[in-house]
Each structure stands twice: as C-alpha cells, then as structure tokens.
ZADO-1210 file (C-alpha; in nm, 4 decimals, padded with zeros to 6 digits):
<atoms>
<atom x="04.8392" y="07.9125" z="02.2169" code="MET" pos="1"/>
<atom x="04.9960" y="07.7257" z="02.5139" code="ILE" pos="2"/>
<atom x="05.3063" y="07.5138" z="02.4590" code="PHE" pos="3"/>
<atom x="05.3675" y="07.1821" z="02.6481" code="ILE" pos="4"/>
<atom x="05.6971" y="06.9991" z="02.6141" code="GLN" pos="5"/>
<atom x="05.6826" y="06.6722" z="02.8153" code="PRO" pos="6"/>
<atom x="06.0146" y="06.5387" z="02.9388" code="LYS" pos="7"/>
<atom x="05.9148" y="06.1677" z="02.9539" code="THR" pos="8"/>
<atom x="05.9570" y="05.9298" z="02.6655" code="THR" pos="9"/>
<atom x="05.6704" y="05.6990" z="02.7575" code="ASP" pos="10"/>
<atom x="05.4252" y="05.7052" z="02.4673" code="ALA" pos="11"/>
<atom x="05.1396" y="05.5796" z="02.6788" code="ALA" pos="12"/>
<atom x="05.1938" y="05.8758" z="02.9055" code="LEU" pos="13"/>
<atom x="05.1823" y="06.1154" z="02.6121" code="HIS" pos="14"/>
<atom x="04.8475" y="05.9858" z="02.4820" code="PHE" pos="15"/>
<atom x="04.7182" y="06.0174" z="02.8408" code="ALA" pos="16"/>
<atom x="04.8429" y="06.3733" z="02.8435" code="THR" pos="17"/>
<atom x="04.6556" y="06.4473" z="02.5167" code="GLU" pos="18"/>
<atom x="04.3372" y="06.2976" z="02.6626" code="GLU" pos="19"/>
<atom x="04.3708" y="06.5084" z="02.9816" code="TYR" pos="20"/>
<atom x="04.4265" y="06.8235" z="02.7772" code="CYS" pos="21"/>
<atom x="04.1219" y="06.7511" z="02.5631" code="MET" pos="22"/>
<atom x="03.8921" y="06.7175" z="02.8673" code="THR" pos="23"/>
<atom x="04.0479" y="06.9861" z="03.0948" code="ALA" pos="24"/>
<atom x="04.2214" y="07.2502" z="02.8775" code="LEU" pos="25"/>
<atom x="04.1536" y="07.2254" z="02.5033" code="GLY" pos="26"/>
<atom x="03.7892" y="07.3343" z="02.4848" code="GLN" pos="27"/>
<atom x="03.8656" y="07.7127" z="02.5071" code="LYS" pos="28"/>
<atom x="04.2238" y="07.7484" z="02.3923" code="GLN" pos="29"/>
<atom x="04.4774" y="07.6055" z="02.1453" code="ASP" pos="30"/>
<atom x="04.7461" y="07.3636" z="02.2841" code="ILE" pos="31"/>
<atom x="05.0623" y="07.2577" z="02.1060" code="PHE" pos="32"/>
<atom x="05.2723" y="06.9662" z="02.2346" code="MET" pos="33"/>
<atom x="05.6141" y="06.8552" z="02.1154" code="LEU" pos="34"/>
<atom x="05.7452" y="06.5271" z="02.2404" code="TRP" pos="35"/>
<atom x="05.9595" y="06.2230" z="02.1844" code="GLN" pos="36"/>
<atom x="05.9467" y="05.8500" z="02.2616" code="THR" pos="37"/>
<atom x="06.1734" y="05.5539" z="02.3023" code="ASP" pos="38"/>
<atom x="06.1333" y="05.2786" z="02.0454" code="ARG" pos="39"/>
<atom x="05.7633" y="05.2511" z="01.9895" code="CYS" pos="40"/>
<atom x="05.4982" y="05.1112" z="01.7562" code="ALA" pos="41"/>
<atom x="05.1738" y="05.3115" z="01.7632" code="MET" pos="42"/>
<atom x="04.8592" y="05.1340" z="01.6493" code="LEU" pos="43"/>
<atom x="04.5646" y="05.3306" z="01.5039" code="GLY" pos="44"/>
<atom x="04.2529" y="05.3041" z="01.7150" code="SER" pos="45"/>
<atom x="04.0839" y="05.0501" z="01.4838" code="ASN" pos="46"/>
<atom x="04.3763" y="04.8129" z="01.4103" code="GLN" pos="47"/>
<atom x="04.4516" y="04.4574" z="01.5184" code="ILE" pos="48"/>
<atom x="04.7947" y="04.4453" z="01.6822" code="ALA" pos="49"/>
<atom x="04.9066" y="04.1037" z="01.5469" code="GLN" pos="50"/>
<atom x="04.8078" y="04.1991" z="01.1896" code="ASP" pos="51"/>
<atom x="05.0218" y="04.5200" z="01.1919" code="GLU" pos="52"/>
<atom x="05.3261" y="04.4431" z="01.3985" code="ILE" pos="53"/>
<atom x="05.5700" y="04.1535" z="01.4351" code="ASP" pos="54"/>
<atom x="05.5127" y="04.1197" z="01.8046" code="LEU" pos="55"/>
<atom x="05.8122" y="03.8820" z="01.8557" code="ALA" pos="56"/>
<atom x="06.0571" y="04.1110" z="01.6796" code="LEU" pos="57"/>
<atom x="05.9194" y="04.4155" z="01.8596" code="ALA" pos="58"/>
<atom x="05.9921" y="04.2483" z="02.1896" code="LYS" pos="59"/>
<atom x="06.3409" y="04.1441" z="02.0798" code="GLN" pos="60"/>
<atom x="06.4142" y="04.5079" z="01.9818" code="ASN" pos="61"/>
<atom x="06.2615" y="04.6571" z="02.2947" code="ASP" pos="62"/>
<atom x="05.9858" y="04.8324" z="02.1154" code="VAL" pos="63"/>
<atom x="05.6967" y="04.9608" z="02.3156" code="GLN" pos="64"/>
<atom x="05.3595" y="04.8920" z="02.1754" code="ILE" pos="65"/>
<atom x="05.0708" y="05.1390" z="02.2319" code="VAL" pos="66"/>
<atom x="04.7337" y="05.2177" z="02.0768" code="ARG" pos="67"/>
<atom x="04.6251" y="05.5770" z="02.0166" code="ARG" pos="68"/>
<atom x="04.2640" y="05.6964" z="02.0066" code="SER" pos="69"/>
<atom x="04.2921" y="05.8336" z="01.6520" code="SER" pos="70"/>
<atom x="04.2383" y="05.6445" z="01.3303" code="GLY" pos="71"/>
<atom x="04.4945" y="05.5649" z="01.0558" code="GLY" pos="72"/>
<atom x="04.7744" y="05.3172" z="01.0344" code="GLY" pos="73"/>
<atom x="05.0579" y="05.1981" z="01.2553" code="THR" pos="74"/>
<atom x="05.3678" y="05.4078" z="01.2844" code="ILE" pos="75"/>
<atom x="05.7143" y="05.3546" z="01.4307" code="TYR" pos="76"/>
<atom x="05.8906" y="05.6247" z="01.6429" code="THR" pos="77"/>
<atom x="06.2107" y="05.6336" z="01.8456" code="ASP" pos="78"/>
<atom x="06.4598" y="05.8893" z="01.9873" code="GLU" pos="79"/>
<atom x="06.5134" y="06.0174" z="01.6333" code="GLY" pos="80"/>
<atom x="06.1509" y="06.1105" z="01.5818" code="THR" pos="81"/>
<atom x="05.9568" y="06.4219" z="01.6951" code="LEU" pos="82"/>
<atom x="05.5848" y="06.3981" z="01.7626" code="LEU" pos="83"/>
<atom x="05.3559" y="06.7039" z="01.7405" code="CYS" pos="84"/>
<atom x="05.0073" y="06.7466" z="01.8856" code="THR" pos="85"/>
<atom x="04.7630" y="07.0319" z="01.8276" code="LEU" pos="86"/>
<atom x="04.4421" y="07.0526" z="02.0339" code="ILE" pos="87"/>
<atom x="04.1936" y="07.3151" z="01.9325" code="THR" pos="88"/>
<atom x="03.8336" y="07.4097" z="02.0192" code="PRO" pos="89"/>
<atom x="03.5877" y="07.2460" z="01.7803" code="PHE" pos="90"/>
<atom x="03.2221" y="07.3381" z="01.7038" code="SER" pos="91"/>
<atom x="02.9604" y="07.1606" z="01.4937" code="SER" pos="92"/>
<atom x="03.0160" y="07.2534" z="01.1327" code="GLY" pos="93"/>
<atom x="03.3951" y="07.3008" z="01.1674" code="ASP" pos="94"/>
<atom x="03.6033" y="07.1119" z="00.9057" code="ASP" pos="95"/>
<atom x="03.8440" y="06.8806" z="01.0974" code="ALA" pos="96"/>
<atom x="04.0591" y="06.8074" z="00.7896" code="LYS" pos="97"/>
<atom x="04.0909" y="07.1765" z="00.7136" code="GLU" pos="98"/>
<atom x="04.1976" y="07.2479" z="01.0726" code="ILE" pos="99"/>
<atom x="04.4574" y="06.9716" z="01.0690" code="GLY" pos="100"/>
<atom x="04.5950" y="07.0998" z="00.7422" code="ARG" pos="101"/>
<atom x="04.5887" y="07.4760" z="00.8084" code="ASN" pos="102"/>
<atom x="04.6715" y="07.4754" z="01.1764" code="ARG" pos="103"/>
<atom x="04.9218" y="07.1981" z="01.2036" code="LEU" pos="104"/>
<atom x="05.0576" y="07.0615" z="00.8715" code="ALA" pos="105"/>
<atom x="05.1089" y="07.3897" z="00.6893" code="GLU" pos="106"/>
<atom x="05.2869" y="07.5621" z="00.9922" code="PRO" pos="107"/>
<atom x="05.5191" y="07.2597" z="01.0125" code="LEU" pos="108"/>
<atom x="05.5936" y="07.2793" z="00.6420" code="ILE" pos="109"/>
<atom x="05.6594" y="07.6549" z="00.6835" code="SER" pos="110"/>
<atom x="05.8875" y="07.5960" z="00.9782" code="ALA" pos="111"/>
<atom x="06.0839" y="07.3386" z="00.7828" code="LEU" pos="112"/>
<atom x="06.1087" y="07.5799" z="00.4919" code="GLN" pos="113"/>
<atom x="06.2836" y="07.8233" z="00.7267" code="LYS" pos="114"/>
<atom x="06.5460" y="07.5514" z="00.7829" code="MET" pos="115"/>
<atom x="06.5948" y="07.5026" z="00.4087" code="GLY" pos="116"/>
<atom x="06.3748" y="07.1850" z="00.3843" code="ILE" pos="117"/>
<atom x="06.1173" y="07.1772" z="00.1069" code="HIS" pos="118"/>
<atom x="05.8267" y="06.9611" z="00.2054" code="GLY" pos="119"/>
<atom x="05.4735" y="06.9322" z="00.0752" code="GLU" pos="120"/>
<atom x="05.1302" y="06.8091" z="00.1887" code="ILE" pos="121"/>
<atom x="04.9907" y="06.5331" z="-00.0274" code="LYS" pos="122"/>
<atom x="04.7223" y="06.2654" z="-00.0256" code="GLY" pos="123"/>
<atom x="04.4842" y="06.1930" z="00.2569" code="ARG" pos="124"/>
<atom x="04.7277" y="06.2659" z="00.5426" code="ASN" pos="125"/>
<atom x="05.0910" y="06.2699" z="00.4278" code="ASP" pos="126"/>
<atom x="05.3771" y="06.5140" z="00.4312" code="MET" pos="127"/>
<atom x="05.6449" y="06.4415" z="00.1799" code="LEU" pos="128"/>
<atom x="05.9986" y="06.5465" z="00.0858" code="ILE" pos="129"/>
<atom x="06.1014" y="06.4518" z="-00.2752" code="ASP" pos="130"/>
<atom x="05.8054" y="06.2264" z="-00.3046" code="GLY" pos="131"/>
<atom x="05.8843" y="06.0323" z="00.0126" code="LYS" pos="132"/>
<atom x="05.6852" y="06.0437" z="00.3376" code="LYS" pos="133"/>
<atom x="05.8277" y="06.1868" z="00.6587" code="PHE" pos="134"/>
<atom x="05.5011" y="06.2499" z="00.8485" code="SER" pos="135"/>
<atom x="05.1339" y="06.1451" z="00.8525" code="GLY" pos="136"/>
<atom x="04.8476" y="06.3237" z="01.0253" code="LEU" pos="137"/>
<atom x="04.5746" y="06.1574" z="01.2409" code="ALA" pos="138"/>
<atom x="04.2832" y="06.3152" z="01.4287" code="GLN" pos="139"/>
<atom x="04.0234" y="06.2480" z="01.6910" code="ARG" pos="140"/>
<atom x="03.7259" y="06.4425" z="01.8209" code="LEU" pos="141"/>
<atom x="03.6591" y="06.5066" z="02.1891" code="GLY" pos="142"/>
<atom x="03.3911" y="06.7164" z="02.3639" code="LYS" pos="143"/>
<atom x="03.4054" y="07.0444" z="02.1893" code="ASN" pos="144"/>
<atom x="03.7623" y="07.0056" z="02.0859" code="CYS" pos="145"/>
<atom x="03.9729" y="06.8369" z="01.8161" code="LEU" pos="146"/>
<atom x="04.3132" y="06.6622" z="01.8517" code="CYS" pos="147"/>
<atom x="04.5420" y="06.6578" z="01.5447" code="SER" pos="148"/>
<atom x="04.8751" y="06.4903" z="01.5744" code="HIS" pos="149"/>
<atom x="05.1672" y="06.3698" z="01.3634" code="CYS" pos="150"/>
<atom x="05.5215" y="06.2282" z="01.3754" code="SER" pos="151"/>
<atom x="05.8212" y="06.3787" z="01.2109" code="LEU" pos="152"/>
<atom x="06.0851" y="06.1237" z="01.0976" code="LEU" pos="153"/>
<atom x="06.4055" y="06.3197" z="01.1591" code="PHE" pos="154"/>
<atom x="06.6747" y="06.0554" z="01.2263" code="ASP" pos="155"/>
<atom x="06.4485" y="05.7487" z="01.2833" code="THR" pos="156"/>
<atom x="06.5984" y="05.3990" z="01.2569" code="ASP" pos="157"/>
<atom x="06.4235" y="05.2984" z="00.9397" code="LEU" pos="158"/>
<atom x="06.5678" y="04.9438" z="00.9462" code="SER" pos="159"/>
<atom x="06.3716" y="04.8692" z="01.2651" code="ILE" pos="160"/>
<atom x="06.0644" y="05.0301" z="01.1169" code="LEU" pos="161"/>
<atom x="06.0794" y="04.8035" z="00.8220" code="GLU" pos="162"/>
<atom x="06.1436" y="04.4878" z="01.0246" code="LYS" pos="163"/>
<atom x="05.8528" y="04.5225" z="01.2789" code="ILE" pos="164"/>
<atom x="05.5725" y="04.6834" z="01.0718" code="LEU" pos="165"/>
<atom x="05.3916" y="04.4149" z="00.8695" code="THR" pos="166"/>
<atom x="05.2415" y="04.6532" z="00.6129" code="VAL" pos="167"/>
<atom x="04.9542" y="04.5283" z="00.3996" code="ASP" pos="168"/>
<atom x="05.0829" y="04.4446" z="00.0624" code="GLU" pos="169"/>
<atom x="04.7726" y="04.5882" z="-00.1134" code="SER" pos="170"/>
<atom x="04.8605" y="04.9254" z="00.0464" code="LYS" pos="171"/>
<atom x="05.2102" y="04.9194" z="-00.0960" code="ILE" pos="172"/>
<atom x="05.0933" y="04.7995" z="-00.4388" code="LYS" pos="173"/>
<atom x="04.8264" y="05.0735" z="-00.4559" code="ASN" pos="174"/>
<atom x="05.0893" y="05.3327" z="-00.4049" code="LYS" pos="175"/>
<atom x="05.3158" y="05.1816" z="-00.6782" code="GLY" pos="176"/>
<atom x="05.6130" y="05.1281" z="-00.4449" code="ILE" pos="177"/>
<atom x="05.8336" y="04.8336" z="-00.3640" code="ALA" pos="178"/>
<atom x="05.8468" y="04.8420" z="00.0193" code="SER" pos="179"/>
<atom x="05.7699" y="05.0541" z="00.3239" code="VAL" pos="180"/>
<atom x="06.1445" y="05.1464" z="00.3406" code="ARG" pos="181"/>
<atom x="06.1281" y="05.2970" z="-00.0126" code="SER" pos="182"/>
<atom x="05.8258" y="05.4922" z="00.0835" code="ARG" pos="183"/>
<atom x="05.9610" y="05.6945" z="00.3794" code="VAL" pos="184"/>
<atom x="06.2542" y="05.9263" z="00.4349" code="THR" pos="185"/>
<atom x="06.4291" y="06.1015" z="00.7264" code="ASN" pos="186"/>
<atom x="06.4341" y="06.4855" z="00.7362" code="ILE" pos="187"/>
<atom x="06.8018" y="06.4576" z="00.8382" code="TYR" pos="188"/>
<atom x="06.8929" y="06.3346" z="00.4874" code="GLN" pos="189"/>
<atom x="06.7594" y="06.6590" z="00.3376" code="HIS" pos="190"/>
<atom x="06.9215" y="06.9125" z="00.5742" code="LEU" pos="191"/>
<atom x="07.1469" y="07.1689" z="00.4008" code="PRO" pos="192"/>
<atom x="07.3495" y="07.1741" z="00.7266" code="GLU" pos="193"/>
<atom x="07.3590" y="06.8530" z="00.9350" code="LYS" pos="194"/>
<atom x="07.2764" y="06.8556" z="01.3026" code="TYR" pos="195"/>
<atom x="07.1518" y="06.6152" z="01.5752" code="ALA" pos="196"/>
<atom x="06.7833" y="06.5552" z="01.6705" code="THR" pos="197"/>
<atom x="06.7875" y="06.7790" z="01.9787" code="GLN" pos="198"/>
<atom x="06.9320" y="07.0726" z="01.7889" code="GLU" pos="199"/>
<atom x="06.6673" y="07.0162" z="01.5156" code="PHE" pos="200"/>
<atom x="06.4047" y="07.0191" z="01.7896" code="LYS" pos="201"/>
<atom x="06.5321" y="07.3591" z="01.9199" code="THR" pos="202"/>
<atom x="06.5330" y="07.5036" z="01.5593" code="HIS" pos="203"/>
<atom x="06.1796" y="07.3698" z="01.4991" code="LEU" pos="204"/>
<atom x="06.0482" y="07.5321" z="01.8221" code="ILE" pos="205"/>
<atom x="06.2102" y="07.8602" z="01.7280" code="GLN" pos="206"/>
<atom x="06.0685" y="07.8510" z="01.3774" code="ALA" pos="207"/>
<atom x="05.7132" y="07.7674" z="01.4951" code="LEU" pos="208"/>
<atom x="05.7330" y="08.0436" z="01.7649" code="ALA" pos="209"/>
<atom x="05.7940" y="08.2987" z="01.4885" code="GLU" pos="210"/>
<atom x="05.4808" y="08.1798" z="01.3179" code="LEU" pos="211"/>
<atom x="05.2601" y="08.1306" z="01.6239" code="ILE" pos="212"/>
<atom x="05.3099" y="08.3000" z="01.9621" code="PRO" pos="213"/>
<atom x="05.3283" y="08.0360" z="02.2326" code="MET" pos="214"/>
<atom x="05.3277" y="08.0502" z="02.6180" code="ASP" pos="215"/>
<atom x="05.4917" y="07.7531" z="02.7974" code="THR" pos="216"/>
<atom x="05.2557" y="07.5588" z="03.0335" code="TYR" pos="217"/>
<atom x="05.3661" y="07.3445" z="03.3272" code="THR" pos="218"/>
<atom x="05.1340" y="07.0862" z="03.4776" code="PHE" pos="219"/>
<atom x="05.0584" y="07.0935" z="03.8523" code="SER" pos="220"/>
<atom x="05.1146" y="06.7804" z="04.0674" code="GLN" pos="221"/>
<atom x="04.7388" y="06.7325" z="04.0754" code="GLU" pos="222"/>
<atom x="04.7207" y="06.7424" z="03.6913" code="GLU" pos="223"/>
<atom x="05.0154" y="06.4968" z="03.6663" code="LEU" pos="224"/>
<atom x="04.8252" y="06.2635" z="03.8998" code="GLY" pos="225"/>
<atom x="04.5173" y="06.2761" z="03.6784" code="ALA" pos="226"/>
<atom x="04.7287" y="06.2075" z="03.3671" code="ILE" pos="227"/>
<atom x="04.8915" y="05.9080" z="03.5281" code="GLU" pos="228"/>
<atom x="04.5501" y="05.7681" z="03.6158" code="LYS" pos="229"/>
<atom x="04.4464" y="05.7869" z="03.2440" code="ILE" pos="230"/>
<atom x="04.7725" y="05.6217" z="03.1426" code="ARG" pos="231"/>
<atom x="04.7386" y="05.3358" z="03.3839" code="LYS" pos="232"/>
<atom x="04.3681" y="05.2693" z="03.3184" code="GLU" pos="233"/>
<atom x="04.3730" y="05.3046" z="02.9484" code="LYS" pos="234"/>
<atom x="04.6867" y="05.3557" z="02.7345" code="TYR" pos="235"/>
<atom x="04.9153" y="05.1249" z="02.9379" code="ALA" pos="236"/>
<atom x="04.6316" y="04.8676" z="02.9796" code="ASN" pos="237"/>
<atom x="04.6929" y="04.5517" z="02.7692" code="PRO" pos="238"/>
<atom x="04.3172" y="04.5211" z="02.7209" code="LEU" pos="239"/>
<atom x="04.3233" y="04.8482" z="02.5291" code="TRP" pos="240"/>
<atom x="04.6492" y="04.7836" z="02.3448" code="ILE" pos="241"/>
<atom x="04.5876" y="04.4257" z="02.2379" code="TYR" pos="242"/>
<atom x="04.2132" y="04.4171" z="02.2017" code="ARG" pos="243"/>
<atom x="04.1027" y="04.1667" z="01.9407" code="THR" pos="244"/>
<atom x="03.7903" y="04.0427" z="01.7706" code="ASN" pos="245"/>
<atom x="03.5707" y="03.7808" z="01.9235" code="ASN" pos="246"/>
<atom x="03.4458" y="03.4797" z="01.7237" code="ASN" pos="247"/>
<atom x="03.2423" y="03.6005" z="01.4283" code="PHE" pos="248"/>
<atom x="03.0391" y="03.4118" z="01.1690" code="THR" pos="249"/>
<atom x="03.1034" y="03.6508" z="00.8789" code="HIS" pos="250"/>
<atom x="03.4085" y="03.8584" z="00.7826" code="SER" pos="251"/>
<atom x="03.5302" y="04.0522" z="00.4848" code="ASN" pos="252"/>
<atom x="03.7854" y="04.3224" z="00.3959" code="GLU" pos="253"/>
<atom x="03.8586" y="04.5628" z="00.1134" code="LYS" pos="254"/>
<atom x="04.1193" y="04.8336" z="00.0528" code="ARG" pos="255"/>
<atom x="04.0000" y="05.1612" z="-00.0894" code="PHE" pos="256"/>
<atom x="04.1943" y="05.4801" z="-00.1759" code="PRO" pos="257"/>
<atom x="04.1074" y="05.6255" z="00.1674" code="LEU" pos="258"/>
<atom x="04.2007" y="05.3121" z="00.3668" code="GLY" pos="259"/>
<atom x="04.1294" y="04.9477" z="00.4358" code="LYS" pos="260"/>
<atom x="03.8055" y="04.8423" z="00.5932" code="VAL" pos="261"/>
<atom x="03.7633" y="04.5027" z="00.7738" code="GLU" pos="262"/>
<atom x="03.4157" y="04.4010" z="00.8946" code="VAL" pos="263"/>
<atom x="03.3389" y="04.1141" z="01.1386" code="TYR" pos="264"/>
<atom x="02.9771" y="04.0145" z="01.2001" code="LEU" pos="265"/>
<atom x="02.8173" y="03.7600" z="01.4316" code="ASP" pos="266"/>
<atom x="02.4850" y="03.6830" z="01.2685" code="ILE" pos="267"/>
<atom x="02.2202" y="03.4901" z="01.4530" code="LYS" pos="268"/>
<atom x="01.8717" y="03.4267" z="01.3236" code="GLY" pos="269"/>
<atom x="01.9301" y="03.6685" z="01.0355" code="GLY" pos="270"/>
<atom x="02.0236" y="03.9475" z="01.2847" code="MET" pos="271"/>
<atom x="02.3537" y="04.1121" z="01.3510" code="ILE" pos="272"/>
<atom x="02.4241" y="04.0118" z="01.7125" code="ALA" pos="273"/>
<atom x="02.7652" y="04.1847" z="01.7235" code="SER" pos="274"/>
<atom x="02.9817" y="04.3900" z="01.4944" code="CYS" pos="275"/>
<atom x="03.3506" y="04.4879" z="01.4740" code="SER" pos="276"/>
<atom x="03.4882" y="04.7303" z="01.2189" code="ILE" pos="277"/>
<atom x="03.8678" y="04.7521" z="01.1825" code="ARG" pos="278"/>
<atom x="04.1218" y="04.9059" z="00.9477" code="GLY" pos="279"/>
<atom x="04.3500" y="05.2065" z="00.8871" code="ASP" pos="280"/>
<atom x="04.0821" y="05.4519" z="00.7762" code="PHE" pos="281"/>
<atom x="04.1038" y="05.7960" z="00.9260" code="LEU" pos="282"/>
<atom x="03.8200" y="05.8097" z="01.1742" code="SER" pos="283"/>
<atom x="03.7878" y="06.1019" z="01.4125" code="ILE" pos="284"/>
<atom x="03.5054" y="05.9578" z="01.6155" code="LYS" pos="285"/>
<atom x="03.4993" y="05.6155" z="01.8014" code="PRO" pos="286"/>
<atom x="03.4134" y="05.3356" z="01.5600" code="ILE" pos="287"/>
<atom x="03.2157" y="05.1656" z="01.8451" code="GLU" pos="288"/>
<atom x="02.9392" y="05.4312" z="01.7774" code="GLU" pos="289"/>
<atom x="02.8929" y="05.2988" z="01.4250" code="LEU" pos="290"/>
<atom x="02.9212" y="04.9398" z="01.5385" code="GLU" pos="291"/>
<atom x="02.6409" y="04.9830" z="01.7922" code="LYS" pos="292"/>
<atom x="02.4325" y="05.1501" z="01.5234" code="HIS" pos="293"/>
<atom x="02.4527" y="04.8370" z="01.3041" code="LEU" pos="294"/>
<atom x="02.4047" y="04.5863" z="01.5919" code="THR" pos="295"/>
<atom x="02.0589" y="04.4252" z="01.6232" code="HIS" pos="296"/>
<atom x="01.9688" y="04.5210" z="01.2602" code="LYS" pos="297"/>
<atom x="01.8623" y="04.2503" z="01.0074" code="ALA" pos="298"/>
<atom x="02.1436" y="04.1294" z="00.7923" code="PHE" pos="299"/>
<atom x="01.9622" y="04.2454" z="00.4801" code="ASP" pos="300"/>
<atom x="02.1000" y="04.4744" z="00.2145" code="LYS" pos="301"/>
<atom x="01.7944" y="04.6917" z="00.2036" code="GLY" pos="302"/>
<atom x="01.7736" y="04.7306" z="00.5817" code="THR" pos="303"/>
<atom x="02.1464" y="04.8077" z="00.6210" code="LEU" pos="304"/>
<atom x="02.1493" y="05.0432" z="00.3147" code="MET" pos="305"/>
<atom x="01.8775" y="05.2471" z="00.4749" code="ALA" pos="306"/>
<atom x="02.0680" y="05.2411" z="00.8082" code="CYS" pos="307"/>
<atom x="02.4061" y="05.3433" z="00.6465" code="VAL" pos="308"/>
<atom x="02.2474" y="05.6067" z="00.4241" code="ASN" pos="309"/>
<atom x="02.0932" y="05.7784" z="00.7216" code="ASN" pos="310"/>
<atom x="02.4219" y="05.7889" z="00.9108" code="THR" pos="311"/>
<atom x="02.6956" y="06.0428" z="00.8589" code="ASP" pos="312"/>
<atom x="02.9817" y="05.8106" z="00.7914" code="LEU" pos="313"/>
<atom x="03.2539" y="06.0740" z="00.7444" code="LEU" pos="314"/>
<atom x="03.3646" y="06.0943" z="01.1067" code="PRO" pos="315"/>
<atom x="03.3689" y="05.7183" z="01.1425" code="TYR" pos="316"/>
<atom x="03.5224" y="05.6057" z="00.8065" code="LEU" pos="317"/>
<atom x="03.7174" y="05.9128" z="00.7022" code="GLY" pos="318"/>
<atom x="03.5654" y="05.9595" z="00.3570" code="GLY" pos="319"/>
<atom x="03.4902" y="05.5946" z="00.2624" code="ILE" pos="320"/>
<atom x="03.1411" y="05.6123" z="00.1026" code="THR" pos="321"/>
<atom x="02.8231" y="05.4311" z="00.1966" code="ALA" pos="322"/>
<atom x="02.8372" y="05.2350" z="-00.1252" code="ASP" pos="323"/>
<atom x="03.1980" y="05.1252" z="-00.0499" code="GLU" pos="324"/>
<atom x="03.1139" y="05.0301" z="00.3029" code="PHE" pos="325"/>
<atom x="02.8092" y="04.8298" z="00.1902" code="LEU" pos="326"/>
<atom x="03.0278" y="04.6486" z="-00.0611" code="SER" pos="327"/>
<atom x="03.2402" y="04.5201" z="00.2302" code="VAL" pos="328"/>
<atom x="02.9317" y="04.4074" z="00.4154" code="LEU" pos="329"/>
<atom x="02.7872" y="04.2160" z="00.1226" code="PHE" pos="330"/>
<atom x="03.0877" y="04.1167" z="-00.0899" code="SER" pos="331"/>
</atoms>
C-alpha cells in the first residue's frame, strides 16, 4: 500500500487528489491518505446545500463549503479532525461495503484499540465510542477502483458543528436522540492519556503501519498540476458545490432506515421530462445515471415499476429497495 499525507488543508484540493488517484494510481494498487482541513462543511454528492447547512453562519465562522463525490450526509471537519481515504482496485462482483468495513473501518478500530480506545462499527456506516458517533464511512466507485473515506472526530469544535449543520429532525427522531450534539463525540474525551491532534496523528500512523505495511508516495510537479486542474474545474467550482434543482412540477420525500430520498420530477404530457434525486442515501455510483434512466418514461406506476425492477438500485440508493423508492415517486 502506498501512503500519501498531503500538507494542504484545502478540502477541495483533497477531493481533487482522491479523484486523480482513482484515475491514475488506484486501479492496480492500494492507496491510503491521511489529511486534515480548516473549518469545513462537506456535502454528500446528492444533497442540497441550503437544506443541510446554515450558509450565513458558515460564512460568519469562516467555514469552507465543499461537495464530495460520495453519497451520505453532510459532515463538519476542522483542524481537530483527521480524514482517512482508502482507494483500492475494484472488480465486478466485489462487495464495496465489505471492502470499506474490512479494509478501512476495522483497521482504524484496531489502531485505536492499540491506543486504549474501544470503538465499534455499527449501523449503515458509523463508528462509535460508548454509543456516540466519532466517524462515518462513505464510498464512491471509479473505473476499476473504489474510494472509501471517513472523518475521525478527535478534538473537533462540536459547538460549530451543531450551529451550522441543519440536520433533518426526522433523522434525529429515528435514532431516538435529542440533538446532533448528543449524537457525536470526540476521540480526545476517551483517551487514557491526553495529547494533542498532531501527536494523535503520529500515533495513528504508527499503529496503522504495524497492521498494514505502507510506502510513502510523493507527487511530481506534473501530478500536482493535474490535481490542481481537477480542483479548479470541479471541487472549487460553485456550480458543483451549490448545484440546486430546477423548477419541477412534482416533488416528494421520505426517510427510510438507510437514508432520506427526495424526488423532483418535471412531468409534461404524462412523461417525465426531467428528474432529480437527492438525499443522504449512501450511493457509490453517480445518481445522474439513475435519473437518466427514468427520464422520458411515462409517469405511470406500471411503467416505472418495470423500469425500477430491471435496474440494480443498490449502487445508486445504497440499499433502499425498489418498493421504497416507488413509494416516494407515487406517495
């Protein structure tokens, strides 16, 4: 496995680095990245910025807003957070969830165990300490490779997290908790011996290296130029970050155990002229592919049932079933 530790704290550049690695390096070898950011709110690929983040408060608190290419919900990170990325070769028939759990989540839990921290993997994508979340895993597929990444709340400013993230009340109620603040915890609070973020980072690298041999990789100037091009054209582009829905004639949303689904349809002459699917479901393929599949179909339950039942929804909706998805379309 090669190890990359970027020195920049620009989240947009990190997502550009992931994308470069997926296209140029990750199809034949494993890559592990460990990085940090300044204050940052990271949207899931299918979310609407103004629905998830208090944009005015984010600006007041100098919080960078970015959109990643993986599914799931919005997270907050800062200089007290570590972010981990694992890029692995991926073939048809491989189990993305199993790879994320076995190759990223479990080694991180084992590394924390070496430091006297007892974590567990639970639910669709969470890592917990004493029942509180300190990390969540998201994934995306590329050409012949899989990117799995997560954040580790070590000494994150949870007061800012609670202020700027406008968490869906149904999500909180479904988990039986009072607020987003009561749901999360910092690893720092559970350390048997207290130390700062950078020292924790050093210990984590050492613990992981004992589990997985790693060779440090340094980008060439040519590679850095290619990464900067991706950053500028995509991840730092407001059209990508703040993309919203157009005017639609029909819309509905539902929350399921595996995430919230919002569907927006423009129906003309009984046909779906355009379609937008949003939410915090854990997709690993671009939702635009499913949207395209539904567009120009008759807005008829039988027609769309046949269309959906003939489509593998798992990589698009992260386990939300065909019946559940149809219930959003025709609620």
